C-alpha positions in Angstrom: 68.3 184.4 109.6 65.3 182.3 110.7 65.8 179.8 107.9 69.5 179.4 108.9 68.6 178.8 112.6 65.9 176.3 111.6 68.3 174.4 109.3 70.9 174.2 112.1 68.3 172.7 114.5 67.3 170.3 111.7 70.9 169.3 111.0 71.4 168.5 114.8 68.3 166.4 114.8 66.4 168.7 117.2 63.7 169.6 114.7 62.2 168.1 111.5 60.8 169.8 108.5 57.7 168.3 106.9 54.3 169.2 105.5 51.9 170.4 108.2 49.1 168.2 106.8 50.8 165.0 108.3 51.1 166.2 111.9 48.1 164.3 113.0 49.5 161.1 111.6 52.7 161.2 113.8 52.1 159.6 117.2 53.0 161.8 120.2 53.9 164.7 117.9 53.7 168.3 119.2 53.6 171.7 117.6 55.2 174.5 119.5 55.6 178.3 118.9 58.9 179.2 117.4 60.5 182.5 118.3 63.8 184.2 117.9 65.7 185.9 120.7 68.1 188.7 120.1 71.2 188.7 122.3 74.7 189.9 122.4 77.8 187.7 122.1 81.5 188.1 121.4 83.0 187.1 118.0 86.6 185.8 117.4 87.9 189.3 117.4 86.5 190.0 120.9 83.9 192.4 119.3 80.4 192.6 120.7 78.0 191.4 118.0 74.3 190.7 117.9 73.2 187.0 117.8 69.8 185.6 117.0 68.9 182.3 118.4 65.8 180.1 118.2 63.7 179.7 121.2 60.9 177.3 121.8 59.3 176.3 125.1 58.9 172.5 125.0 57.7 172.2 128.6 54.0 171.6 129.0 52.5 172.7 132.3 49.1 171.2 131.3 50.5 167.7 131.0 53.3 167.3 133.6 55.8 164.5 133.0 54.7 164.3 129.4 56.3 167.4 127.9 58.9 167.1 125.1 61.5 168.2 127.6 60.7 165.3 129.9 61.0 162.8 127.0 64.5 163.9 126.0 67.5 161.6 126.5 69.7 164.3 127.9 72.9 162.1 127.7 72.5 162.0 123.9 72.5 165.8 123.5 75.6 167.7 122.5 77.5 169.2 125.4 77.0 172.9 125.9 79.6 175.3 127.4 78.7 178.7 128.8 81.0 181.5 129.9 
C-alpha cells in the first residue's frame, strides 16, 4: 500500500526516489516525514471503503516564506475536486 502511494506521487512528479546519500548534494532539498492517513471514501458501486492516502507536511514554521509549500507553482498542479 505505501509503495503504491509513493509510486503514484512519483509518477505525478510530486516526489522523487533516490539514494539518501545524495540528499546533501541537492541544493534546497528537504526531507519530510511521510505518513499514511486512513479515511473512508465511496467506490464506483456507492459502497463505503477504506482508503489510505499519503500525508506529508511541507510547511515549515521555522522558516516562513521558504517552505516547500511556498515554493510551489500552484497553477501547474493537477486540479482537485472535492465532494
